[in-house]
N, C-alpha and C positions, 0 to 999 in steps of 0.2 A: 699081515700081506707077503708075497714073495715078491720083492725088487730086485730090478737089475741094474747095476750102474755100470756105465761103459766110460773109462777116462785111460788114456793109456799117456798121457806126458807127467801125469804127477809122481813125482819120488813116494814110495811104497812105505806106509810105519810098519818096516819092521822091526824099530826097534826105539829107543828114546832120543837117541840122537837125531833123530827124521823130525824138522818142521813139518807139521799139519798144513794140509791144505782146502781147498774146496772140496773135493769130490770125499775126503779123508774126514772132513767136519761132519758134514753131511750125512756119510754112512754110518759114522757112528752115532749120532743123533737120531738116525732111524731106527738102528739097532735098539738104542736105549728104551727107546718106544715099543721095543716090542715086534719089530718085524725082522722077517730073513733079509738080508741083503746079499746080494751075490756082486760083487766087484770084477768085471771084467778089465784086466789092466793088461799091459807089457813087462815081461820080465828082462827088460832093457830100461836101466836107468838113462830118462831123457837128461837130468841135469850133469851127473857125471861120466855119462856117456861109457857105459859098459854093461855087458849082461851080468844079470844077478843070479841068473838060476842057468844051468847047461840044458835043462829041457824042463818043460812045461810044470809048473807046480800049483797046488791048493793049497792058501794057506789062511788056517784059521785064526781071526783075529780075535772073536769071543764069540758064545754060544752062538750068536746069532747074526756073525758077520764073519763071509769067507773072501777070500779074492783069489779068482782065476788068474795067474799070471801065464801069460802065452809068448814062447820064444820069439824072437823077429829077428834078422839080417843086423840090424844095427846101423851106426851111421856116427861121422865126426863131427857134422858141423849142423846148426841146428836149420840153413840156409844152403840144401843141397837137394839135387838128383835122388840121394843113397838115402835121405831123412824121407824124401815124398814115396819112392817105392816100398820102402821100408813098410809105412803106413799103408801102404796101399796093400800089399800083400798080408799085411798084422790081419788089414780087416778081412780081408778075405777067407785065411785061417780062421778067426773070429765067429763068422755066419757059419761055417762048416760046424763048429762047438755050438752054436745056438742051438741048431736042428737034433743034436743031442741030447739036449735034455728035457726036462719039460719048463712048458714055457711058464715065464712068471704071471703077477696080476697087473704090473705094472715096469714101464722101463723109463729109465732118464737117460739119457743120449748126451752126453759134452760131446761141444763141437767148437775150438778143434779137437782130434781132426775130423775133417768131416768125411773122410773115408768109414770110420768106425761109425759116425752116427747115422750114416749112409745105409752101412748094412744090419744094423738097430733098428733104423724104420722100417729098410723091408720085413725085415724078420716080425715086426709087430703089426705090420699089415697082413703077411701072411697069417699070421695065429691071432690076428683081433686083438692085440695087446695094446691097450691104451699107453702111447708115449709120449717121456716129453721131451723137449730138445734144450737143453742148458747150454746159449750162444756165449761166448766167453771173448771171441774174436773175430773179426769180416772176412775168414778166408771163403773163397779165394782172392780176395781182392786186392787184400792186402800183401798177396806177392807181387803184384805189381809196382810197390812201394823201392824193392830190390831191386831194380833196372832201371839204368837212365830213362829219363822221361821221354827221349827223342824215341826211344824202340818200343816202348808202352804199348803203342797201338799193332806193331808187329806182332807180342807176344799173348794178346788176346783169343786169337783163333787157337791158341796150344791148350787155353783153358775153357773151353767150352762143355766139354765134359764134366768136368770138375763142376762147373757154374751149372750144369741140369743135376748135378747129385746135389746139391746145396737147395737150388730152387725146389726139387721132389722131398725133400727128408723135412724141410721148414714147410712149405704146404700139406704136410700129412701129418705134425705135430697137432698134439692134443692143445699142446701147451707151446708156448714160449717163453724160455726164463731167461735171464741174462745177469750180469754184475754189473752193467750201467745201463743209464737211459738210452746214450745214443747209440746204441749198441741193439738193447732191443726195440729201438725203431727201423735200426738199419733190417734187422732180421724180420722184422713184421712187413716192412716194403717187399722182400722177396719173397716173401708166402702170398702178399698178395691181398691182405687183408688189413680191419684196423681192428686193433687193441681188443680185449675181452679180457672179463676178473680173472680169468686163467694167466694169464700173461702178467711175466710180473720182475718186475729188479729186486734181485736179492744181492749186496753187495759182497767181496768177496770176506774182509772184514781179516780180524787176528783175534787172538784173544792175548789177553794182560802180558805183558810184558814181567815176568820174576822177580823180586825183590831179592837181590843176593848179596845183600851188605857182610855176609858173615857167610858167607859161601867161599872154598879154597878157589883163588885164581888158575883156569884151566892153564895146562901146559904151556901151550901155544903164546900163552899173553904174558908169561914172567918174565921173558926178556922186556918188556916193555916198562912193565907194572911200576918199576920204581920211576920211570920218566913222565908220568901221568900225575901225579901229587900238584893238585892247583891250578892247574892247565885245562884249559876248553879246548874237549875231545869233540874232533869233528869227524864224522862217519860216515863212510857207505858202505851198504852193505847188499849183495847180488849178483848176480851174472853180468859179466862186461862185455855184454854182445851188441847188437845191431844200434838196438835203439837208447841204451843206458852205458857212456862210457866214460866212466870217474877217471878219465888221463887229465883234465882239467883239474879235477881236484890236486892233482899228483905237481899240476903244473902252479896250480895257486900256491901249493905247499913251498915249493921249489922256491917261491918268489920270498917268500915270508919265512926262510928259514931263521932269519934273525929276530924273530918274534917269539918270545918264550913263553907266552900266555897262552899259544895256541898247537893242539898235537894232533894229528891226520890217522885214522886209519882206513884205510881201503880195504875191505875184505869179501872175499868172492873170488873165482874165477873166468875165464872164457877169452876170448879171442883178443882181445887187448891186454891182454895180463901181460906181455914180454915186455911191451911198450911201456906199460906203466913202470914195469920194474926196474927198466932203464931210465926214465926219467927221474924216479925216487933215490937211484942209485946211492947218491954221496948228501941225502938229507938224511938227516939223525932227527928229522920231526914227524916222518912218516912210518907205519910200520904195515905191509902188507902180509897175514896170515895167511892169504888163499883161499881153499873153501873151508867155513866153519860151519861145523855141525849144530845142532841147535841149541843144546846145552852151553856151547861158545857164543851163539848169536845173543843168547839173555845174558850172558855176562857184559859181554859187550854193550849191549841197550845199556846196563845197569851205571856203565863208566862214560857213558857216553852223552853229550851235551846240547849236541845241534845233527841231525841227519841232512844228508844232499842228495837229491834225485836229477844225475846229471842228465836228461835229454840230450839228444843231438839233434832232433827231429821237430814239428811243430804236429803233433799226436794228440789225440783227442782222449787217450787210456788214462784210468786210473791206476797207477803203476803200488802193486804187492805192497813194494817198500813204504809207501805213505800210510799204510795201515802198520805195517811193524814199526817204524818210528812213532807213531801217535798214538800208541799199545804202549810207549815209555814215555810217555809225554815231552818228545823232543822236538822243539821248533824247526821247520824244517826249511830248506832254500833249495827250491825246483823253479828247473826252466820250462816245466810242462803247464801248459796251458788248459783250454777246454775246464772240464767240471773241476779238477785238484786244483786249478789256476784260481778258480772262481771263489773255492773254498777257502785256499790259504789267504787271500784276499780280503774276505767276508767276515770270518769266523779270526781273523787276526792269530795264525796259527806257524807263521813263519813269512816270510817273504820269497817273490819269485825274480827270477832276473832272467836277461835277453839268454836265447840258446848261443852257448860259447862264448859269454862275455867275459871275461878272467877278471877285469877289472871291477864290474859289479861283484861277482861273486868275492874278492878281495873285501872289497867293502863291509859287504854285509858279511862275512865270517870276523873281521875285525870291529864291526860292529857290535853283534851278539858276545863276542870274547870279554869285549871290555866294559858290558854292561849286565851284570848278574841281576839288578832287579826286573831288567827288560827281557831277558833270558826265562826269566821263572815266571815271567807275567804270561809270555806265551807259550811254557810249557803248561802252565795251567788252563791255557786256551787249549790246548791240543788233545789234553788227559778229557776235556770237560765233552769235545766235540765225539772223540772217541767213542766213550761211555755212554751217549746217548744216539750215534747212529752206527759203530763198527764195531761191536763188541760181537765176538765171533760166536758165545756161547746164546745170545738172544737174537742172531743174523739166521742162523739154522735151524734153532726151535720153531723159530715164524717159517724157515723153509719146510719145515719136516710138516709142518702144520698145511699146512699149502697143500702140498703132495697129496694127503691123506683126502680133503676137503675137495679133491680133483676125483681123486678115487669114489668117496662117497657118491660124487653127481654122477659117476658112471654106473656105481652099481643100482641108483634110483630107478 
């Protein structure tokens, strides 16, 4: 089959330093199964906020997988009007390019963003191409989370057009897929229909963390490598954004400066980086490496003992960080409730703590750092549940098979 994928927010797999994400996993799996895959993407790197190419470019990843990266105006902040218009204009450009190509046999459109997903569904309806929508977030509903509750009713009229687009694209999708049950339920409600066998949840998952016992220490970590021997390493990896702010980790580390059993690594960048850096300025038990590449992430996971997910709001999301930590068998300390909170409690893969509760987080870190046997037991639990449910190799093989089953039904 000829399959199109649309997704503009993932980092493109242009080299080995890139951490693979959902569309990349799926594209590679479909390609490996012999399908001709085209991934329609943005030439603007959402993670690092920079243009990848000065002009539109087509990249051949392997003989069956190509990426069509289209340039756009770009933006500096995830939550901004500039990003909104970047996606809107890029979707119009993408729609124009769709019409210049021979139609595929099937399309899988990611949402967010809803603009490109909308244009993909419009094209599919025009050319009578079956289309699946992979819903990863509740756009545009989540937009209201970023304004004070008192003015949310005033914002709703501005989202009428966005809501119409989302309702249209979900109602006309042949199947709705998602990475979490509650997101699938939300999308089906928007589509105004009951779940069928075609609608399915496929978790994002992750690949197993590599074992790097004999690998050289990345240059970025050489300055702190000699400080880690025998210490429990508490780690955060990710974007320091609206929902996940590791400032609480830096503040806990500051309080635990005299505890020589624990070392903190806060990896990533984002809007809170400068504040976190100021907090940790005189703490020799904290290291902030900034943005980390895929090989550096693998090294970091191999030297870590605890992974922290410092959520700042009561949300249902199952963060990617959880998959990453479980892939390395790390006990998780998390302030996320919902499905992840239930998993942590029921499968004993870590502990949850109340949002913003410095004291409880400090106590849990101290507890795990001081009890190696407990830590190892929780680590084994985390590794076991990852192998059972969240191994990307298994998830995306099932995803690809499901896509083929839908396409087969269409041809009958």
